[in-house]
C-alpha positions as CSV (number, residue, x, y, z in Angstrom):
1,M,76.1,-128.1,-73.3
2,S,74.5,-127.7,-70.0
3,E,71.4,-125.8,-69.8
4,S,73.1,-123.0,-67.6
5,K,75.8,-122.6,-70.6
6,K,72.7,-122.6,-72.5
7,T,70.8,-119.9,-70.8
8,S,74.2,-118.0,-70.6
9,S,74.7,-118.2,-74.3
10,D,71.3,-117.4,-75.6
11,S,71.5,-114.4,-73.2
12,A,74.6,-112.9,-74.5
13,K,73.0,-113.5,-78.3
14,K,69.9,-112.2,-77.2
15,A,71.6,-108.9,-75.7
16,Q,73.5,-108.1,-79.0
17,T,69.9,-108.0,-80.9
18,N,66.8,-105.2,-80.5
19,Q,65.4,-106.0,-77.4
20,S,61.5,-105.0,-78.8
21,W,61.8,-108.4,-81.3
22,G,65.1,-110.4,-80.2
23,G,63.6,-113.1,-78.6
24,R,62.9,-115.8,-82.0
25,F,66.5,-114.7,-83.2
26,N,69.7,-117.1,-82.2
27,E,72.3,-114.2,-83.7
28,P,73.0,-110.7,-83.6
29,V,72.0,-108.7,-86.8
30,N,74.9,-107.9,-89.0
31,E,76.2,-104.4,-88.6
32,F,76.0,-103.4,-92.1
33,V,72.0,-105.1,-91.8
34,A,71.9,-103.0,-88.6
35,R,73.1,-99.4,-90.5
36,F,71.1,-100.4,-93.8
37,T,67.8,-100.9,-91.8
38,A,67.9,-97.7,-89.3
39,S,65.7,-94.7,-89.7
40,V,66.8,-93.4,-86.5
41,S,69.5,-90.7,-88.2
42,F,66.5,-88.8,-90.0
43,D,62.8,-90.1,-88.4
44,Q,64.8,-88.8,-84.9
45,R,63.1,-85.6,-86.0
46,L,59.8,-87.7,-85.2
47,F,60.5,-87.4,-81.3
48,E,57.8,-84.4,-80.8
49,H,55.1,-86.4,-81.8
50,D,56.2,-89.6,-81.0
51,I,56.2,-88.1,-77.3
52,K,52.7,-86.9,-78.1
53,G,51.6,-89.9,-79.1
54,S,52.5,-92.2,-76.5
55,V,51.3,-89.8,-73.8
56,A,47.8,-89.7,-75.5
57,H,48.1,-93.7,-75.6
58,A,49.5,-94.2,-71.8
59,T,46.7,-91.8,-70.8
60,M,44.2,-94.1,-72.9
61,L,45.6,-97.2,-71.7
62,A,45.2,-96.0,-68.2
63,K,41.2,-94.9,-68.7
64,V,40.5,-98.4,-69.7
65,G,42.2,-100.1,-66.7
66,V,45.2,-101.5,-68.5
67,L,47.6,-99.3,-66.9
68,S,47.7,-98.0,-63.0
69,E,47.3,-94.1,-62.4
70,S,50.9,-94.3,-60.9
71,E,51.9,-96.4,-63.9
72,K,50.2,-93.9,-66.1
73,K,51.9,-91.4,-64.4
74,S,55.4,-92.7,-64.2
75,I,55.5,-93.0,-68.0
76,I,54.3,-89.6,-68.9
77,D,56.6,-88.1,-66.6
78,G,59.5,-90.4,-67.8
79,L,58.3,-89.1,-71.6
80,N,58.2,-85.4,-70.8
81,E,62.1,-85.7,-69.4
82,I,63.5,-87.6,-72.3
83,G,61.7,-85.0,-74.3
84,A,63.7,-82.6,-72.7
85,E,67.0,-83.9,-72.8
86,I,66.4,-84.4,-76.5
87,R,65.6,-80.9,-77.1
88,V,68.7,-79.5,-75.1
89,G,70.5,-82.7,-77.1
90,D,72.0,-84.3,-74.0
91,F,69.9,-87.4,-75.7
92,E,71.9,-90.2,-77.3
93,W,70.7,-91.8,-80.0
94,S,71.2,-95.7,-80.7
95,Q,71.6,-96.9,-84.4
96,Q,71.2,-100.3,-82.9
97,L,67.6,-99.5,-81.8
98,E,66.9,-98.4,-85.8
99,D,64.0,-95.9,-85.1
100,V,62.9,-93.1,-83.0
101,H,60.1,-95.2,-81.3
102,M,62.5,-97.8,-80.0
103,N,65.2,-95.4,-78.8
104,I,62.6,-93.7,-76.6
105,E,60.9,-96.7,-75.5
106,S,64.0,-98.0,-74.4
107,A,65.4,-94.9,-72.6
108,L,62.3,-94.6,-71.0
109,T,62.5,-98.4,-69.6
110,A,66.3,-97.8,-68.4
111,R,64.9,-94.6,-66.7
112,I,61.8,-95.9,-64.9
113,G,62.0,-100.1,-65.0
114,D,59.8,-102.9,-66.5
115,V,56.7,-100.1,-65.8
116,G,58.3,-98.6,-69.3
117,K,57.8,-101.8,-71.0
118,K,54.2,-101.6,-70.6
119,L,53.9,-98.5,-72.9
120,H,53.5,-100.6,-75.8
121,T,50.6,-102.4,-75.0
122,G,48.0,-102.3,-78.0
123,R,50.1,-100.9,-79.8
124,S,52.6,-101.4,-83.0
125,R,55.1,-99.9,-84.2
126,N,53.4,-99.8,-87.3
127,D,50.8,-97.8,-86.6
128,Q,52.9,-95.6,-83.9
129,V,54.7,-94.2,-87.2
130,A,51.8,-93.8,-89.0
131,T,50.3,-91.6,-86.5
132,D,53.8,-89.6,-85.8
133,I,53.9,-88.9,-89.1
134,R,50.5,-87.6,-89.6
135,L,51.3,-85.4,-86.8
136,W,54.4,-84.1,-88.1
137,L,53.0,-83.5,-91.1
138,R,49.5,-81.8,-89.6
139,D,52.0,-79.5,-87.9
140,Q,54.2,-78.6,-91.0
141,I,51.5,-78.1,-93.2
142,D,49.8,-75.4,-90.8
143,Q,53.4,-73.6,-91.1
144,I,53.1,-73.5,-94.5
145,S,49.7,-72.3,-95.0
146,I,51.1,-69.4,-92.7
147,L,54.1,-69.0,-95.1
148,L,52.2,-69.4,-98.3
149,T,49.6,-66.7,-96.8
150,D,52.5,-64.2,-96.1
151,L,53.4,-64.7,-99.7
152,Q,50.3,-64.2,-101.3
153,K,49.6,-60.6,-98.9
154,G,52.9,-59.6,-100.4
155,V,51.7,-60.6,-104.1
156,T,48.6,-59.1,-103.7
157,G,50.1,-55.9,-101.7
158,L,52.5,-55.4,-104.8
159,A,49.5,-55.8,-107.1
160,L,47.1,-53.2,-105.4
161,A,50.3,-50.4,-105.7
162,E,50.8,-51.2,-109.2
163,H,47.5,-51.6,-110.2
164,D,47.7,-48.9,-113.0
165,T,51.3,-49.6,-113.8
166,I,51.0,-50.9,-117.9
167,M,52.8,-53.5,-119.4
168,P,52.8,-55.5,-122.1
169,G,51.1,-58.9,-121.5
170,F,52.1,-61.9,-123.7
171,T,51.1,-65.1,-125.4
172,H,54.3,-67.1,-126.9
173,L,56.4,-64.7,-125.1
174,Q,55.6,-62.0,-127.9
175,T,54.0,-59.1,-127.2
176,A,50.3,-59.5,-127.4
177,Q,47.9,-56.7,-125.4
178,P,48.8,-54.0,-123.2
179,V,47.8,-55.2,-119.4
180,T,48.7,-53.9,-115.9
181,F,51.5,-55.3,-113.6
182,G,49.2,-55.5,-111.2
183,H,46.9,-57.8,-113.1
184,H,49.8,-60.1,-113.8
185,L,50.6,-60.3,-110.2
186,L,47.1,-61.1,-109.3
187,A,47.1,-64.0,-112.2
188,W,50.3,-65.3,-109.6
189,N,47.9,-64.9,-106.6
190,E,45.3,-67.2,-108.4
191,M,47.9,-69.8,-109.0
192,L,48.8,-69.7,-104.9
193,E,45.2,-69.8,-104.0
194,R,44.3,-72.8,-105.8
195,D,47.7,-74.2,-103.9
196,F,46.2,-73.0,-100.8
197,G,43.2,-74.8,-100.8
198,R,45.0,-77.8,-102.2
199,L,46.9,-77.9,-98.9
200,L,43.9,-77.3,-96.9
201,D,42.1,-80.4,-98.6
202,C,45.1,-82.4,-97.6
203,R,44.9,-81.5,-94.2
204,K,41.4,-82.5,-94.1
205,R,41.9,-86.3,-95.4
206,L,45.4,-86.7,-93.3
207,N,43.5,-85.6,-89.8
208,Q,42.2,-89.4,-89.2
209,S,43.6,-91.4,-86.3
210,P,45.6,-94.7,-87.2
211,L,46.5,-95.0,-83.6
212,G,45.0,-98.6,-82.7
213,A,45.4,-100.5,-85.7
214,A,48.2,-101.8,-84.3
215,A,50.3,-104.1,-86.5
216,L,47.5,-105.0,-89.1
217,A,44.5,-106.7,-87.3
218,G,43.8,-104.5,-84.2
219,T,44.0,-105.1,-80.6
220,T,42.5,-107.8,-78.2
221,Y,43.0,-105.4,-75.8
222,P,39.8,-102.6,-74.8
223,I,41.2,-99.9,-76.2
224,D,39.6,-96.5,-76.8
225,R,40.4,-95.2,-80.1
226,V,37.8,-92.3,-79.9
227,F,39.6,-91.1,-76.6
228,T,43.1,-90.9,-78.3
229,A,42.2,-89.7,-81.6
230,N,40.4,-86.7,-79.5
231,Q,43.5,-86.3,-77.3
232,L,46.1,-86.3,-80.7
233,G,43.4,-83.5,-82.2
234,F,42.3,-86.0,-84.8
235,D,38.9,-86.1,-86.5
236,Y,38.0,-89.3,-85.6
237,P,40.1,-92.8,-85.9
238,S,41.0,-94.3,-89.2
239,E,38.1,-97.2,-90.0
240,N,40.5,-100.1,-91.1
241,S,43.3,-101.4,-89.1
242,L,44.9,-102.9,-92.6
243,D,44.6,-99.9,-94.9
244,S,45.6,-97.5,-91.6
245,V,49.1,-99.2,-91.1
246,S,49.8,-99.0,-94.8
247,D,48.4,-96.0,-95.9
248,R,50.8,-93.3,-96.9
249,D,48.2,-91.5,-99.6
250,F,48.3,-88.3,-97.5
251,A,52.3,-88.3,-97.8
252,I,51.8,-88.6,-101.7
253,E,48.8,-85.9,-101.6
254,F,51.0,-83.3,-100.0
255,C,53.9,-84.1,-102.8
256,A,51.5,-83.7,-105.2
257,F,50.6,-80.2,-103.9
258,A,54.3,-78.7,-103.1
259,S,55.1,-80.0,-106.7
260,L,52.3,-77.7,-108.4
261,L,52.8,-75.2,-105.4
262,T,56.9,-75.3,-106.4
263,T,56.0,-75.0,-110.4
264,H,53.8,-72.3,-109.9
265,M,56.8,-70.6,-108.1
266,S,59.1,-71.8,-111.0
267,R,56.8,-70.1,-113.3
268,M,56.9,-66.7,-111.2
269,S,60.8,-66.9,-111.0
270,E,61.2,-67.5,-114.9
271,E,59.0,-64.2,-115.2
272,L,61.3,-62.3,-112.5
273,I,64.4,-63.7,-114.2
274,L,63.7,-62.2,-117.4
275,W,61.8,-59.1,-116.0
276,A,65.3,-58.0,-114.2
277,S,67.4,-58.7,-117.6
278,A,69.3,-56.1,-119.0
279,Q,67.1,-57.2,-122.3
280,F,63.9,-56.4,-120.2
281,Q,64.5,-54.3,-117.0
282,F,61.1,-54.2,-116.1
283,I,62.3,-54.8,-112.5
284,D,65.0,-54.4,-109.8
285,L,65.2,-57.6,-107.7
286,P,67.0,-56.4,-104.3
287,D,70.5,-56.6,-103.6
288,R,70.0,-59.2,-100.6
289,F,68.4,-61.8,-103.0
290,C,71.1,-62.0,-105.3
291,T,75.1,-62.3,-106.1
292,G,77.5,-61.1,-107.7
293,S,80.3,-63.0,-110.1
294,S,83.6,-63.9,-109.6
295,I,84.7,-62.7,-112.9
296,M,82.5,-60.1,-114.3
297,P,82.1,-57.4,-111.5
298,Q,79.0,-56.0,-113.5
299,K,76.9,-58.9,-112.8
300,K,74.1,-59.0,-110.3
301,N,72.5,-62.7,-110.5
302,P,69.0,-63.4,-109.4
303,D,70.1,-66.3,-107.6
304,V,66.5,-66.7,-105.2
305,P,64.3,-67.2,-108.4
306,E,66.9,-69.5,-110.0
307,L,67.2,-71.7,-106.7
308,V,63.4,-72.4,-106.6
309,R,62.9,-72.7,-110.3
310,G,65.8,-75.2,-110.2
311,K,64.4,-76.9,-106.6
312,T,61.5,-77.5,-108.4
313,G,62.5,-80.6,-110.0
314,R,64.0,-81.8,-106.6
315,V,60.4,-81.4,-105.3
316,T,58.6,-83.0,-108.2
317,G,61.5,-85.5,-108.0
318,H,60.1,-86.8,-104.5
319,L,56.3,-86.7,-105.4
320,I,57.5,-89.7,-108.4
321,S,59.6,-91.7,-105.5
322,L,56.6,-92.0,-103.1
323,L,54.7,-92.8,-106.1
324,T,57.0,-95.4,-107.2
325,L,57.4,-96.5,-103.5
326,M,53.7,-97.3,-103.0
327,K,53.0,-98.6,-106.7
328,S,53.4,-102.5,-106.1
329,Q,53.1,-103.0,-102.2
330,P,50.4,-105.5,-101.0
331,L,48.3,-104.9,-97.5
332,A,49.6,-104.4,-94.9
333,Y,52.6,-102.5,-93.6
334,N,56.1,-103.5,-95.8
335,K,59.8,-101.7,-94.5
336,D,59.7,-100.1,-97.9
337,N,57.4,-97.6,-96.3
338,Q,60.7,-96.5,-94.2
339,E,61.4,-94.7,-97.4
340,D,58.6,-92.7,-97.5
341,K,60.0,-89.9,-94.7
342,E,63.4,-88.9,-96.4
343,P,61.5,-87.6,-99.4
344,L,58.6,-86.2,-97.7
345,F,61.1,-84.4,-95.0
346,D,63.1,-82.9,-97.7
347,T,59.6,-81.9,-99.5
348,V,58.8,-79.9,-96.7
349,D,61.8,-78.0,-95.6
350,T,62.7,-77.0,-99.6
351,V,58.9,-75.6,-99.7
352,Q,59.1,-73.9,-96.5
353,D,62.5,-72.5,-97.5
354,C,61.3,-71.5,-101.0
355,L,57.7,-69.8,-99.6
356,R,60.0,-67.7,-97.0
357,A,62.8,-66.6,-99.6
358,F,59.8,-65.3,-101.9
359,A,57.5,-64.0,-99.1
360,D,60.6,-61.7,-98.2
361,M,61.5,-60.7,-101.6
362,I,58.2,-60.4,-103.8
363,P,56.9,-57.1,-101.6
364,A,60.5,-55.7,-102.3
365,I,60.5,-55.6,-106.1
366,E,60.8,-52.1,-107.8
367,S,59.2,-52.0,-110.7
368,N,60.6,-50.0,-113.8
369,K,57.6,-48.2,-115.0
370,E,59.2,-46.2,-117.9
371,K,60.5,-49.4,-119.2
372,M,57.6,-51.2,-119.1
373,Y,55.5,-48.9,-120.7
374,A,57.9,-48.2,-123.6
375,A,58.1,-52.1,-124.3
376,A,53.9,-52.4,-124.4
377,K,54.1,-49.6,-126.6
378,N,56.1,-52.1,-129.2
379,G,54.7,-55.0,-131.1
380,F,51.8,-53.0,-131.9
381,S,49.9,-54.5,-128.6
382,T,46.3,-52.4,-129.3
383,A,46.1,-54.2,-132.4
384,T,43.0,-56.2,-130.8
385,D,41.3,-53.0,-129.7
386,L,41.1,-51.3,-133.4
387,A,39.9,-54.4,-134.6
388,D,37.3,-54.7,-131.7
389,Y,36.6,-50.7,-132.9
390,L,35.9,-51.6,-136.3
391,V,33.4,-54.2,-135.4
392,R,31.2,-51.8,-133.4
393,N,31.7,-49.5,-136.6
394,G,29.5,-52.8,-138.6
395,I,32.9,-54.5,-140.1
396,A,32.8,-58.6,-139.7
397,F,35.4,-59.8,-137.2
398,R,37.4,-61.5,-139.9
399,D,37.5,-59.0,-142.2
400,A,38.7,-56.5,-139.2
401,H,41.3,-58.6,-138.2
402,E,42.2,-58.6,-141.8
403,I,42.1,-54.8,-142.1
404,V,44.5,-54.4,-139.1
405,G,46.9,-57.1,-140.1
406,K,47.5,-54.5,-143.2
407,A,48.0,-51.9,-140.7
408,V,50.4,-53.6,-138.9
409,A,52.5,-54.4,-141.9
410,Y,52.8,-50.7,-142.8
411,G,53.4,-50.0,-139.2
412,I,56.5,-52.9,-139.4
413,E,57.2,-50.9,-142.9
414,N,57.2,-47.4,-141.8
415,N,58.5,-48.4,-138.1
416,K,55.1,-47.0,-136.8
417,D,53.0,-48.1,-134.1
418,L,49.7,-47.7,-134.9
419,S,48.8,-44.9,-132.0
420,E,51.9,-43.2,-134.2
421,M,49.8,-43.5,-137.1
422,T,47.9,-40.6,-138.4
423,L,44.2,-40.6,-139.3
424,D,44.8,-40.5,-143.0
425,E,47.1,-43.6,-142.8
426,L,44.6,-45.5,-140.9
427,N,41.7,-44.5,-143.9
428,I,44.1,-46.1,-146.1
429,F,42.9,-49.6,-144.5
430,S,39.3,-48.7,-143.5
431,S,37.0,-45.6,-144.2
432,Q,35.4,-47.0,-141.2
433,I,38.2,-45.3,-139.1
434,A,37.1,-41.8,-137.3
435,A,39.0,-39.7,-135.1
436,D,38.0,-41.4,-131.9
437,V,39.8,-44.3,-132.6
438,F,42.8,-42.7,-131.1
439,E,41.1,-43.3,-127.8
440,V,41.3,-47.0,-128.1
441,L,44.8,-47.1,-129.6
442,T,46.3,-45.7,-126.7
443,L,47.8,-48.0,-123.9
444,E,45.5,-46.4,-121.1
445,G,42.8,-46.6,-123.3
446,S,43.1,-50.3,-124.1
447,V,43.7,-51.2,-120.4
448,C,41.3,-49.1,-118.9
449,S,38.5,-50.8,-121.8
450,R,38.4,-54.2,-120.1
451,N,36.4,-53.0,-117.2
452,H,34.9,-55.9,-116.2
453,I,35.8,-58.6,-113.0
454,G,38.7,-60.0,-114.0
455,G,40.0,-57.5,-116.4
456,T,43.0,-55.6,-116.4
457,A,41.2,-52.1,-116.1
458,P,43.1,-50.4,-113.4
459,D,40.0,-49.6,-111.3
460,Q,38.9,-53.6,-111.5
461,V,42.8,-54.5,-110.3
462,K,42.4,-52.4,-107.5
463,A,39.2,-53.7,-106.3
464,A,40.3,-57.0,-107.3
465,A,43.7,-56.7,-105.1
466,A,41.9,-54.9,-102.3
467,R,39.2,-57.9,-101.9
468,A,42.2,-60.6,-102.1
469,L,43.9,-59.2,-99.1
470,E,40.8,-58.7,-97.2
471,K,40.4,-62.6,-97.6
472,L,44.0,-63.1,-97.0
473,V,44.0,-61.1,-93.7
474,S,40.8,-63.0,-92.5
475,R,42.4,-66.5,-92.5
């Protein structure tokens, strides 16, 4: 074969490969392999952050003299034009170009010529994608923090309104002691407050810039990593180039936060589902968050809480997926890491949807105070109050426990709550019981007696809800 024919043949083959890396290949990538290895179908959602990172990189290259000012301007203008096209849906994505990075770079070169090829100087797709994902996830965390705060405001606002609504408190789903509905709601807020703290911790550790780590070892160009980190709003550049391109701890940590958050929301959902049932009738969920039955016209199904409960398994599955993805990877970057995006993207989408639904639904819940109060009277919920009363009158707690147990057995046999028994009946079990016992056997007396920080006394609940709301408003 003549040299000219060989060159022509090589050019034809190269034309069928990705121009960013096809130089050493002698045949095009198999069509199936191209589809199998491409990520552009899902990572194109990183385009805003890919462009943002490229603008910062080009600005830095001009600062250190690798690009001229006119080249920098041409690159940045071209990137901004491409971004505008993508936003309005005029950009044509190519599977052959594999990912969001090469699609944008190829479009840039087609638009501004060979100057576009200079953009990738001093970086690799390895540090580029690591930067993009951090930038994208940081923005999502900021949005989620707002949604989570909105949900907490709804929970604590409802708690404030229901600070003196008496309901049964449960252990083992059995009536235990009376509490207030507001107190129960504030327990939800404590879970969510811990979740918020974990989210902020995740953002803090995420906020370091991998840009400049290049493929794995850094670059020979005189780059300024502190400059690009500042340009992109990172706290500082990452310290080790090997770790920079291969680390996905931040994605795993976010999914761990999401798993705990949705687990808490699943517990909340379970209680909402129970309370809205005909067997409890503690609350009424707004119609707009429920659906009916195709066959049973009387049904009002709590679909939103049920779906949130179900989606918790999905989110936890993504956490396990990412942990498994990373567990056997040697340093540095491996193609396995392409599998980090879909679980992470879906986790973010799912968490945001769940938070939006709950933030709208919770404040609109209507309590059935009469049903809650009646339920609290069942199950001898003030039995512990009677035992404490006996202890205050000089009886050892274990003896008091036995005395009250016998009184409860009598109540079961005679279908009488402790508060409904006469003083003569109570004296059957202990002569230490006097007329003032009825002050502690009422539901109101029981909840009011827990008058300390963290207790269920209405005044304490009201104050706690007000403190929580003040903290949330100041975020």
